[in-house]
Structure formats: C-alpha cells, structure tokens
VEXNURO-19067 format. One record per residue (C-alpha): x, y, z. Coordinates in pm, whole numbers, padded with zeros to 5 digits, always signed. Each point is the difference from the previous one (the first is absolute). Example, Ala and Ser with C-alpha at 12.3 -4.5 7.8 and 13.67 -1.06 7.14 Angstrom:
<recs>
+01230-00450+00780;+00137+00344-00066;
</recs>
This chain:
<recs>
-02414-01117+00380;-00099+00356+00084;+00316+00215+00009;+00122+00106+00343;+00200+00309+00087;+00340-00017+00167;-00070+00325+00182;+00334-00007+00181;+00301-00232+00007;+00347-00031+00143;+00300-00234+00005;+00307-00041+00219;+00282-00229-00113;+00378-00014+00000;-00020+00284-00254;-00119+00227+00280;-00310+00114+00180;-00290+00119-00214;-00084+00078-00360;+00262+00268-00054;+00281-00241+00086;-00146-00270-00222;-00060+00241-00287;+00357+00135+00019;+00150-00349+00001;-00213-00118-00291;+00101+00306-00203;+00371-00040+00074;+00003-00377-00041;+00120-00035+00357;-00014-00306+00223;-00032-00037+00374;+00164-00343+00012;+00309-00054+00215;+00205-00296+00130;-00191-00177+00275;+00086+00128+00348;-00335-00078+00162;-00012-00128+00356;+00226-00308+00042;-00037-00117-00361;+00322-00114-00163;-00088-00055-00363;+00169+00115-00320;-00299+00182-00141;-00144+00349-00051;-00315+00126+00171;-00230+00300-00003;-00014+00116+00363;-00213+00299+00100;+00192+00251+00210;-00134+00118+00334;-00261-00269+00071;+00125-00072+00351;-00017+00369+00089;-00380-00010-00040;-00197-00029+00324;-00355-00129+00014;-00253+00190+00214;+00005-00125+00359;-00359-00125-00028;+00106-00224-00289;+00335-00115+00142;-00115-00363-00011;+00037+00016-00380;+00366+00099+00017;+00211-00184-00258;+00203+00100-00304;-00290-00063-00237;-00243+00221+00189;+00263+00271+00049;+00042+00011-00378;-00380-00005-00034;-00025+00313+00217;+00290+00162-00185;-00178-00056-00331;-00341+00114+00120;+00145+00326+00131;+00163+00089-00331;-00122+00226-00283;-00295+00112+00211;-00163-00341-00039;-00117-00034+00361;-00175+00337-00017;-00189-00107-00313;-00113-00316+00177;-00127+00205+00295;-00191+00229-00235;-00157-00303-00171;-00098-00140+00340;-00172+00329+00087;-00174+00018-00337;-00126-00358-00023;-00001-00118+00361;+00247-00224+00183;-00199-00312-00089;+00003+00083-00371;+00377+00002-00054;+00155-00343-00052;+00359-00118+00049;+00152-00249-00245;+00372-00064+00044;+00239-00261-00135;+00313-00151+00149;+00201-00318-00032;+00190-00028+00328;-00156+00281+00210;+00187+00030+00332;+00185-00329-00011;+00322+00178+00100;-00157+00057+00343;-00032-00378+00039;+00359-00050-00112;+00116+00248+00263;-00221-00163+00264;+00155-00342-00065;+00338+00143+00096;-00144+00080+00343;-00160-00334+00077;+00020-00126+00357;+00318-00213+00015;-00168-00262+00218;-00352-00029-00144;+00051+00140-00349;-00301+00227+00055;-00023+00318-00203;+00029+00328+00197;-00318+00126+00165;+00009+00328-00192;-00025-00176-00338;-00345+00031-00156;-00044-00209-00313;-00349+00129-00082;+00096+00365-00024;+00338-00043-00171;+00075-00319-00194;-00364-00065-00089;-00078+00095-00362;-00305+00197+00116;+00215+00216+00227;+00067+00287-00242;-00365+00023-00107;-00121-00005+00360;+00264+00259+00097;-00104+00228-00287;-00368-00029+00091;+00077+00080+00363;+00233+00287-00090;-00277+00178-00190;-00284-00116+00225;-00178-00163-00294;-00284-00253+00027;-00047-00115-00361;+00086-00338-00147;+00368-00078+00060;+00194-00266-00187;+00357-00122-00031;+00102-00195-00308;+00311-00216+00000;+00057-00167-00338;+00376+00052-00015;+00109+00253-00261;-00351+00071-00133;-00136+00095+00343;-00025+00377-00037;-00125-00018-00358;-00287-00224+00104;-00114+00253+00262;-00105+00232-00285;-00228-00273-00134;-00139-00083+00345;-00075+00365+00076;-00158+00055-00342;-00242-00285+00068;-00108+00151+00330;-00044+00344-00153;-00213-00158-00274;-00210-00179+00262;-00055+00327+00186;+00136-00121+00335;+00247+00292+00007;+00048+00339-00168;+00380+00018+00012;+00288-00237+00059;+00360+00018+00114;+00185-00245-00224;+00368-00080+00003;+00269-00223+00135;+00297-00015+00233;+00285-00247+00024;+00323+00030+00191;+00333-00174-00001;+00040-00299+00228;+00235-00294+00038;-00256-00256-00116;-00047+00174-00334;+00367+00065-00068;+00129-00342+00099;-00307-00168-00151;+00047+00148-00346;+00372-00068+00025;-00065-00367+00080;-00215-00018-00315;+00296+00144-00194;-00217+00293-00107;+00209+00291+00131;+00265+00178-00205;+00347+00100+00116;-00035+00317-00206;-00279+00255-00039;-00282-00181-00179;-00017+00025-00380;-00358-00068-00115;-00041-00144-00350;+00375+00015-00060;+00167-00308-00151;+00234+00001+00302;-00279+00019+00260;+00051-00245+00285;-00233+00089+00285;-00189+00254+00204;+00100+00286+00227;-00237-00011+00296;-00145+00336+00097;-00247+00147+00245;-00262+00268-00046;-00336+00149+00087;-00247+00136-00255;-00360+00113+00038;-00285+00142-00205;-00342+00132+00091;-00265-00144-00231;-00329+00185-00045;-00282+00012-00251;+00081+00274-00253;-00203+00320+00019;+00097+00315-00184;+00348-00127-00073;+00259+00224-00159;+00179-00083-00326;+00311-00204+00072;-00135-00158+00317;+00105-00363+00041;-00271-00267-00021;-00005-00370+00074;-00170-00136-00311;+00029-00375+00031;+00127-00291+00207;+00083-00355-00101;+00089-00298+00218;+00102-00357-00075;+00143-00304+00172;+00193-00239-00218;+00128-00210+00296;+00277-00131-00222;+00271-00023+00266;+00062+00120+00355;+00279+00240-00099;+00031-00002-00380;-00232+00166-00254;-00170-00193-00277;+00275-00017-00267;-00233+00130-00271;-00128+00283+00221;-00352-00146+00007;-00103+00158+00329;+00151+00334-00097;-00188+00006-00329;-00328-00096+00170;+00039+00284+00254;+00087+00259-00266;-00288-00109-00224;-00242+00018+00293;+00121+00351+00089;-00055+00117-00358;-00353-00145-00003;-00073+00163+00334;+00114+00337-00137;-00187-00043-00328;+00326+00042-00191;+00198-00196-00256;+00372-00071-00005;+00036+00280-00257;-00119+00255+00261;+00290-00057+00241;+00285+00252-00024;+00232-00130+00273;+00047-00319+00202;+00177-00007+00334;+00132-00354+00002;+00021-00229+00300;+00359-00041-00122;+00176-00151+00301;+00327-00072-00187;-00014-00375+00053;+00053-00198-00321;-00331-00190+00025;-00226+00292+00099;+00115+00242-00269;-00007-00264-00273;-00355-00110+00091;-00137+00354+00037;+00175+00106-00321;-00164-00287-00188;-00342+00104+00131;+00059+00366-00094;+00122-00090-00348;-00299-00227-00058;-00257+00258+00108;+00160+00332-00098;+00277-00086-00245;+00282+00253-00010;-00225+00308-00021;-00027+00099+00366;+00292+00156+00191;+00079-00205+00311;+00240+00028+00290;+00071-00145+00342;+00077+00257+00269;+00128-00255+00252;+00356+00100-00085;-00088+00331+00167;-00207-00114+00301;+00098-00362+00039;-00273-00262+00014;-00219+00125+00282;-00190-00331+00004;-00346+00048+00154;+00028+00377-00050;+00105-00024-00366;-00350+00021-00148;-00077+00326+00181;+00347+00149-00057;-00024-00068-00372;-00359+00127-00016;+00138+00332+00125;+00276-00016-00261;-00268-00047-00267;-00191+00299+00142;+00314+00213-00030;+00055-00122-00356;-00352+00110-00088;+00019+00340+00168;+00361+00083-00092;-00033-00141-00353;+00326-00192+00028;+00082-00364-00056;+00204-00136+00293;+00330-00161-00089;+00157-00313+00146;+00304+00079+00219;+00250-00284+00009;-00103-00150-00332;+00268+00042-00265;-00168-00170-00295;-00314-00199-00076;+00023-00378-00012;-00023-00071-00377;-00216-00304+00074;-00279+00227+00129;-00173+00182-00290;-00149+00304+00174;+00062+00377-00017;+00208+00053+00313;+00074+00351+00128;+00352+00032+00142;-00003+00375+00074;-00291+00225+00088;-00137+00223-00272;-00297+00230-00065;-00312-00167-00138;-00374+00046-00024;-00149-00264+00225;-00377-00039+00023;-00017-00353+00141;+00258-00191+00204;-00005-00362+00111;+00183-00128+00308;+00085-00367+00059;+00049-00175+00335;+00053-00375+00015;+00040-00199+00321;+00138-00337+00105;-00245-00281-00062;-00135+00171-00312;-00205+00267+00177;-00010+00275-00263;-00149+00347-00034;+00006+00267-00270;-00135+00353+00037;-00094+00255-00269;+00033+00372+00078;-00096+00297-00215;+00019+00377-00003;-00332+00185-00012;-00051+00193-00323;
</recs>
C-alpha cells in the first residue's frame, strides 16, 4: 500500500489523558490498573478506569448522544490539540473529504443497562428518554464524531471485538487509495460496562490480580477503557521521524467463538498480510506490540505465531498490564503506543509481567529501554478469529 501519514494522534486511558501521561507511564513502567470499583460491579478483578469521564458534558445540540462512551469520545477528541487538527483538515480539504472510521465493541451499552433499571414497573417499557440509536448503537460514536465536527465524508463504525480499532486503519486506507476522501479520523473508543465485566468473568477470563501477559502465572485479563485517535493523510513534504502507516493485514480464522486458533493460524495470516502490504520482510520489523491479553490460550497461540514468523529476533511486549485490555479501543491505543516507540526510540516494557513463559520462545521485553526502531508491528485479535495487524514506520 502507499504509506499514509499519521499527522496527529492522541490517546486517553487509565494512564491519564493525552500523550504526555502515556509517555510518562511507559517510561516509568507504571500501570493504571486498580481493583474494580465501577458502578455496581462486585467482582474480584482489576480494571483500567479513565478518571473524569462523567464530568464531560456534550454540547447541548448533541445531547441525544449522551452516554459514557460518547463522553469519553469527546474527552479523547479534545486532547492533545486533536480536534483543532481535524478542523484544519476540514477547512483544507472540505467537509465532504474527511472521513470518520471508528471502532468499538460495546459502544454505549451502559446506557441500556441503566435504562433497564428504570423500566416501567407495570409494562416493563424502557424510559422515554432512552435512545438506543444514539447511544448503545455501534454507529453512535462515529455519528457523534461526524456531527461534532460538521463533517460530511464517508463515516463508518467497525465492531469486530478486540480488533475493531485496528481494522479502521485498513478501512480508511482503502478509501484514501480509492480517492473518496483526502483525510480520515481513525480510532476507537470503549468504556466499562456491566455486560463486559460480568461477561468476561462468566467466561472465567478475568484475573483477580493485575494482568500478567506472557507470564507463566498469567490467568486472565484486566478490562480497561480508552479512547485513541489518529488523523490519516497522504504524505506530502513529511519531516524525518514522522510516523507512517505502511501496511495493514487482516484475517479471519473462524476457529472458535471465543478462543484463538491454538497454532496462531489467524494471527500469522494477519501478520504476513501486513508485511506484504508494507513491502517488508520479517527481518525488517524492530518491535512488535503484542495482542497479549494475559489469558493462557491467547498468549500461547500468539507466541507460537510470532516464533514461527519472526523467531526470537524481534523484541516484543504487551502493554495491557499498563492500560488494561481496552477491547474495541485496543487497536488504536496500541497504534499510538507504537507511534511513541518510533518517535521516542524506546521499546515499551510489560508492566505486571514478572518473567516470560518458558514455553513461548520469543524475545520478550519486561522493562522499557532505548532502541532504534524503524518499523513496528501491532497485533489486534478479536473473538471469532477476526484479526488485524498494522505496520508503522518512522520517515527517514
């Protein structure tokens, strides 16, 4: 594919709001995980909750979109000067030439959970002020973002579980290649809700301790929430060190509804496709941000795919011990982490992980360290075998 410029990007997670907070946490090896105290949830698990989301107020004209997911969307958009860069792009290209491509897994489902508590005791009807289309609906955050900026370009929401906001990069790249748009907002937002927390707990996939990716003692995920965005444009007069999207790779192994292919087939297919798309070989990759959820099956399968394609040469880490697993936002959050690795010339560590599982023969980075990184690969794998890998590079 033709390289695309990440002309601006931002991320807000439990580590804090914006790039400075994320950068500081990655350098210190810090984690934003804490014992779950969200809403009415009573589970022995740790989560990555973003502070201050409920203090965000949507503009009155867009009040119909009010829900936790869209409040975090607005919080993320108005961070690191991202919204201003979008407005400048809209002025430069035209409102109909800027697309919106956002990923989520549960969108505003919390709003539905809250509405069910207020059902009519006689009829069971949901309250009149509940609006499914502008809250719970997966398209809600994309429609809200388009309306917030007054954009008229192609707008798309992708919901493929934990690969959602990685796949938006591929979808936007296709539209830029077709010439239907000149710039694209890409990213993802997911927020904590009861369905996610109790759902993963019922599958016995949550840990009672902060998650420990790739550790022999790993026993489950720490659910997180987050919002991350990038502005994709065709490169023109780019400066050395600028971050580029070089390749995208997608696969669907459809092995099982909630378990990865045990040999990492889908993961390997997605990574191989991303390398082909970027015109690179495995030897060109200097860092891999692993999907690394800290479940026994996921890490073993991904590790097998990494070992088969890259051997032990490439430094790898999972940063979910820092942010939690932000589900539909994970692809975008970890794309930003790769961008910081490229620009800061530092390999991210893996907070929470004490040692590498000896059954997984990869080069795993426990603590961050300086490194020359030209190309980074980011993995995002979703339930049902919906997989996506992205290749990023720093302009020479």
